[in-house]
LUMLUMLUM-120825 format. One record per residue: residue in three letters; x, z, y of N, C-alpha, C in turn. Coordinates in Angstrom, 1 decimal, m for minus. Example, Ala and Ser with C-alpha at 12.3 -4.5 7.8 and 13.67 -1.06 7.14 Angstrom:
<atoms>
> ALA | 13.2 | 7.8 | m5.7 | 12.3 | 7.8 | m4.5 | 13.2 | 7.8 | m3.3
> SER | 12.8 | 7.1 | m2.2 | 13.7 | 7.1 | m1.1 | 12.9 | 7.9 | 0.0
</atoms>
This chain:
<atoms>
> MET | 299.5 | 213.9 | 244.7 | 298.6 | 213.4 | 246.1 | 298.6 | 215.1 | 247.1
> ASP | 298.0 | 214.5 | 248.0 | 298.0 | 216.2 | 248.8 | 296.2 | 216.1 | 248.9
> LYS | 296.0 | 217.5 | 248.0 | 294.8 | 218.3 | 247.8 | 294.0 | 217.7 | 249.2
> GLU | 293.9 | 218.4 | 249.3 | 294.0 | 218.6 | 251.5 | 293.6 | 217.0 | 251.8
> LYS | 294.3 | 215.9 | 252.1 | 294.4 | 215.3 | 253.4 | 292.7 | 214.7 | 252.1
> ASP | 293.2 | 214.5 | 250.6 | 292.1 | 214.1 | 250.0 | 291.0 | 214.3 | 250.4
> ILE | 290.9 | 215.7 | 250.2 | 289.3 | 216.5 | 250.8 | 289.4 | 216.1 | 251.9
> GLU | 289.6 | 215.4 | 253.3 | 289.4 | 215.3 | 254.5 | 289.0 | 214.5 | 254.6
> LYS | 289.6 | 213.2 | 254.4 | 289.0 | 211.5 | 253.5 | 287.9 | 211.4 | 252.4
> SER | 287.0 | 212.7 | 252.8 | 285.8 | 212.5 | 251.3 | 285.1 | 212.3 | 252.1
> PRO | 283.6 | 211.8 | 251.2 | 282.9 | 211.4 | 252.1 | 282.3 | 213.0 | 252.2
> GLY | 281.2 | 213.2 | 252.8 | 280.8 | 214.7 | 254.1 | 280.4 | 215.6 | 251.8
> TRP | 279.8 | 215.2 | 251.0 | 279.4 | 215.8 | 250.5 | 280.1 | 216.6 | 249.2
> GLU | 281.3 | 216.0 | 249.4 | 282.6 | 216.2 | 247.9 | 284.1 | 216.9 | 249.4
> LYS | 283.7 | 216.7 | 250.4 | 284.3 | 217.5 | 250.9 | 284.5 | 218.6 | 251.5
> PHE | 282.6 | 218.8 | 251.4 | 282.0 | 220.3 | 251.3 | 282.5 | 220.8 | 249.6
> ALA | 281.8 | 220.2 | 249.0 | 282.4 | 220.8 | 247.2 | 283.9 | 220.8 | 247.0
> GLY | 284.5 | 220.3 | 248.2 | 285.8 | 220.2 | 247.6 | 286.6 | 221.4 | 248.0
> LYS | 286.0 | 222.1 | 249.6 | 286.3 | 223.3 | 249.8 | 286.3 | 224.6 | 249.1
> PHE | 285.6 | 224.3 | 247.9 | 285.4 | 225.5 | 247.2 | 287.1 | 226.3 | 245.9
> HIS | 286.8 | 224.2 | 246.0 | 287.9 | 223.9 | 244.2 | 288.9 | 225.2 | 244.6
> ASP | 290.1 | 225.9 | 245.1 | 290.7 | 226.6 | 245.2 | 290.0 | 228.1 | 244.5
> LYS | 289.7 | 229.0 | 245.9 | 288.7 | 229.7 | 245.6 | 288.1 | 230.1 | 244.2
> PHE | 287.3 | 228.8 | 243.9 | 286.6 | 229.1 | 242.8 | 287.5 | 228.5 | 241.5
> LYS | 287.9 | 227.8 | 241.7 | 289.8 | 228.2 | 240.4 | 289.9 | 229.3 | 240.2
> GLU | 290.4 | 230.1 | 241.0 | 291.2 | 231.3 | 240.9 | 290.0 | 232.4 | 240.2
> ILE | 289.2 | 232.5 | 240.8 | 288.6 | 233.0 | 240.5 | 287.5 | 233.5 | 238.5
> MET | 288.4 | 231.6 | 238.7 | 287.4 | 231.7 | 236.7 | 288.7 | 231.9 | 236.1
> ALA | 289.9 | 232.0 | 236.6 | 291.1 | 232.1 | 235.8 | 290.9 | 232.6 | 234.5
> PRO | 290.1 | 234.5 | 235.3 | 290.5 | 235.3 | 234.3 | 289.9 | 234.9 | 232.4
> TYR | 288.5 | 234.1 | 233.1 | 287.9 | 233.3 | 231.8 | 288.2 | 232.6 | 231.2
> LYS | 289.4 | 231.9 | 231.2 | 290.1 | 231.2 | 230.8 | 290.0 | 230.7 | 229.4
> ASN | 289.5 | 229.4 | 228.5 | 288.9 | 229.4 | 227.5 | 287.3 | 229.7 | 226.5
> ASN | 286.7 | 230.5 | 227.6 | 284.9 | 230.8 | 227.9 | 284.4 | 229.9 | 227.9
> VAL | 283.5 | 229.9 | 227.5 | 282.1 | 228.7 | 227.2 | 281.0 | 229.8 | 227.8
> LEU | 281.2 | 229.4 | 229.7 | 279.9 | 230.7 | 230.0 | 278.7 | 229.7 | 230.1
> GLU | 277.5 | 230.6 | 230.8 | 276.5 | 230.1 | 231.2 | 276.0 | 229.5 | 232.3
> THR | 275.5 | 229.0 | 233.3 | 275.9 | 228.9 | 234.3 | 275.3 | 230.3 | 235.3
> ALA | 274.3 | 230.9 | 234.2 | 274.1 | 231.9 | 235.1 | 275.0 | 233.2 | 235.1
> ARG | 275.6 | 233.1 | 234.1 | 277.0 | 234.6 | 234.2 | 277.9 | 234.0 | 235.7
> ILE | 278.0 | 232.5 | 235.4 | 279.2 | 231.9 | 236.6 | 278.9 | 232.2 | 238.4
> ARG | 277.2 | 232.4 | 238.4 | 276.7 | 232.1 | 239.0 | 276.9 | 234.4 | 240.1
> ARG | 276.4 | 234.8 | 238.9 | 276.8 | 235.7 | 238.8 | 278.9 | 236.4 | 239.8
> ILE | 279.3 | 235.5 | 238.5 | 280.6 | 235.6 | 239.1 | 281.1 | 235.7 | 240.8
> VAL | 279.9 | 234.6 | 240.8 | 280.5 | 233.5 | 241.8 | 279.8 | 234.3 | 243.9
> GLU | 278.8 | 234.9 | 243.2 | 278.0 | 235.6 | 244.1 | 279.1 | 236.9 | 244.6
> LYS | 279.8 | 238.1 | 243.4 | 281.1 | 239.0 | 243.9 | 282.2 | 238.6 | 245.3
> VAL | 282.4 | 237.7 | 245.0 | 282.8 | 237.0 | 245.9 | 282.6 | 236.8 | 247.6
> PRO | 283.8 | 237.7 | 248.5 | 283.1 | 237.6 | 249.6 | 283.2 | 236.6 | 250.6
> GLU | 284.0 | 235.6 | 249.7 | 284.4 | 233.9 | 250.5 | 283.8 | 233.4 | 250.3
> PHE | 282.8 | 233.5 | 249.1 | 281.8 | 232.7 | 249.9 | 280.5 | 233.0 | 249.9
> LYS | 280.3 | 234.4 | 250.6 | 279.1 | 235.2 | 250.9 | 278.1 | 233.5 | 251.4
> ASN | 276.8 | 233.9 | 251.6 | 276.2 | 232.8 | 252.5 | 276.9 | 231.5 | 252.1
> GLN | 277.1 | 231.5 | 251.3 | 277.2 | 229.8 | 250.4 | 277.0 | 229.3 | 248.9
> GLU | 277.5 | 230.1 | 248.2 | 277.1 | 230.6 | 246.9 | 276.3 | 229.9 | 246.5
> GLN | 275.2 | 229.4 | 247.0 | 274.2 | 228.0 | 246.9 | 274.5 | 227.5 | 246.3
> TRP | 276.1 | 226.9 | 247.5 | 276.1 | 225.1 | 246.9 | 277.7 | 225.2 | 246.1
> ILE | 277.7 | 226.5 | 244.7 | 279.1 | 226.2 | 244.1 | 277.9 | 225.8 | 243.4
> TYR | 278.7 | 224.7 | 242.1 | 278.0 | 224.3 | 241.1 | 279.7 | 224.0 | 239.7
> PRO | 279.4 | 224.7 | 239.6 | 280.4 | 224.3 | 237.9 | 280.1 | 223.0 | 237.7
> SER | 279.2 | 222.1 | 237.2 | 278.8 | 220.6 | 237.5 | 279.7 | 219.9 | 238.0
> ASP | 280.2 | 220.5 | 239.3 | 280.9 | 219.6 | 240.7 | 282.6 | 219.9 | 240.0
> HIS | 282.9 | 220.6 | 239.3 | 284.1 | 220.7 | 239.0 | 284.7 | 220.3 | 237.3
> CYS | 284.1 | 219.8 | 236.9 | 284.0 | 219.2 | 235.6 | 285.1 | 217.9 | 235.0
> LYS | 285.6 | 217.7 | 234.2 | 286.3 | 217.0 | 234.3 | 285.5 | 216.0 | 232.7
> ASN | 284.9 | 216.2 | 232.1 | 283.4 | 215.4 | 231.8 | 282.0 | 215.0 | 232.0
> HIS | 281.6 | 215.6 | 233.5 | 280.6 | 215.5 | 233.4 | 280.7 | 215.5 | 235.6
> THR | 279.6 | 214.9 | 236.3 | 279.8 | 215.3 | 237.7 | 278.7 | 214.8 | 238.1
> ASN | 277.9 | 215.4 | 239.7 | 277.9 | 214.5 | 240.5 | 277.7 | 213.9 | 241.5
> LYS | 276.2 | 213.4 | 242.4 | 277.2 | 212.8 | 243.2 | 276.8 | 213.8 | 244.6
> GLY | 278.8 | 213.6 | 245.1 | 278.7 | 214.4 | 245.9 | 280.0 | 215.9 | 245.5
> ALA | 280.4 | 215.6 | 244.6 | 281.1 | 216.7 | 243.2 | 281.9 | 216.4 | 244.1
> CYS | 282.9 | 218.1 | 243.5 | 284.9 | 218.4 | 244.1 | 285.7 | 217.0 | 244.2
> TRP | 287.2 | 216.5 | 244.3 | 287.5 | 215.8 | 244.6 | 288.0 | 215.9 | 243.0
> CYS | 288.0 | 217.3 | 242.1 | 288.4 | 217.2 | 240.7 | 287.8 | 216.9 | 239.6
> ALA | 286.5 | 216.7 | 240.2 | 285.3 | 216.6 | 238.9 | 286.1 | 215.4 | 238.4
> LEU | 286.4 | 215.2 | 236.8 | 286.2 | 213.7 | 235.9 | 287.7 | 213.6 | 235.6
> LYS | 288.5 | 215.0 | 236.7 | 290.2 | 214.7 | 236.8 | 290.6 | 216.0 | 236.3
> LYS | 292.1 | 216.1 | 235.2 | 292.8 | 216.9 | 235.1 | 292.9 | 218.3 | 235.9
> ASP | 292.5 | 218.4 | 236.9 | 292.4 | 219.2 | 237.6 | 290.7 | 220.5 | 238.0
> ALA | 290.4 | 220.0 | 237.3 | 289.0 | 219.6 | 236.6 | 289.2 | 221.4 | 236.3
> ILE | 288.5 | 222.5 | 236.5 | 288.1 | 223.6 | 236.4 | 287.3 | 223.7 | 235.1
> PHE | 286.3 | 223.1 | 234.5 | 285.2 | 223.5 | 233.3 | 285.3 | 221.9 | 232.5
> GLU | 284.9 | 222.6 | 232.2 | 284.9 | 221.2 | 230.5 | 282.9 | 222.1 | 230.3
> ARG | 282.2 | 220.0 | 231.0 | 280.6 | 220.9 | 230.7 | 280.6 | 220.9 | 228.7
> ILE | 280.1 | 222.1 | 228.5 | 279.4 | 222.4 | 226.9 | 278.2 | 221.2 | 226.2
> SER | 277.5 | 221.7 | 226.9 | 275.7 | 221.4 | 226.7 | 275.5 | 221.4 | 228.1
> ARG | 274.1 | 221.6 | 228.7 | 273.2 | 221.2 | 229.6 | 273.0 | 223.6 | 229.5
> GLY | 273.9 | 223.4 | 230.5 | 273.9 | 225.2 | 231.7 | 275.1 | 225.4 | 230.6
> LYS | 275.6 | 225.4 | 230.0 | 277.2 | 226.2 | 229.4 | 278.8 | 225.4 | 229.3
> PHE | 279.0 | 226.2 | 230.1 | 280.8 | 225.6 | 230.5 | 281.8 | 226.3 | 229.8
> ARG | 282.8 | 225.5 | 230.0 | 284.5 | 225.8 | 229.1 | 285.0 | 225.9 | 230.4
> VAL | 285.6 | 227.0 | 230.8 | 286.7 | 227.1 | 231.5 | 288.3 | 226.9 | 231.2
> LEU | 288.7 | 226.2 | 231.8 | 289.8 | 225.0 | 231.5 | 291.4 | 225.6 | 232.2
</atoms>
């Protein structure tokens, strides 16, 4: 499946969340297998220049293999997800 085409066909919020996926996955890669709290993930995101003025829209729960929100990224509930939700506010980086 072509991710870019899939994102372009998505409803508005899903398209919006999906546009952050590749960079989000890249910046989280060094934390693979670590369990991080939402606040720590936020601090990591805030340091990325490409996310400047957009960090408030980037949620780990929008990129989870076992949890999702309305308008989540195309990767939610799929093998390409970035996180696994461990408990409220805690996520394992995949």
